[in-house]
N, C-alpha and C positions, 0 to 999 in steps of 0.2 A: 504494499499499500504505500502512496505517496502523497503528498500535499502540494496542492498547486499554489503558488505564491503570486499574489496580485502585485501589479507594478507600484502599488500604494504602500507595501510593506516597508516599514523603516529598518535600516540596517545600521548598526553603530559603527563608526569608523573613528579609530583613536588617531590622536594627534601626534605627529612626529616630534613636535617639540615638548608639549607638556604631558603627553600620553592619556589625557582625557578624551572621553569619547563624546562625539556629537553624532546625532541620528539623521540620515538621509533616505529618502525613498529609493527604491529600485529604479522607478522612474526617472528620477534625478541623476542618479549615478549612470544609467544608460547613455546620458548626454555628455559625458565625460566632462563635468564641470571642474571649475575652479572651486575647491571646498574650503571653508573656513572653519576654525575650531570655535566652538560657541564659548569657550572659557579664556584662552589667550589671544585669540584673534589671527593666529598663525594661518596663511593662506597658501595652498598649493594646488596644482592640477591633478585631478584623478585620472589615471591612465587606463588605456585600453587592457594591458596587462595586469592591472590590479582588478578590473572588472572580470576578466576571464577567470583569474584564481578565485575570487569571490563566487562566481557562478559554478565553477567547478567543485568547490568546497560544499556550496548549498546541495548541488545534485548529489554528491556522495553522502550527505547527510539525509537524502530522501525526498528532497523538495524538487520541484519542477516548475518553471516560470511559464505564466500566462503570456499570451501573444499580444 
């Protein structure tokens, strides 16, 4: 059995600078945005490679993406 994830599901992303987490929707992450830490304000680009790793991790955990 698997669970289909909506694009609206939030995923926590840890900041490279302060290690605090800020949540972003899968829909937002698919656009490969610049992400900003909600705690320290550090901004960086979210890469295609990061998205692919996240996607593979979720698939291995039994989740699937909605179209």
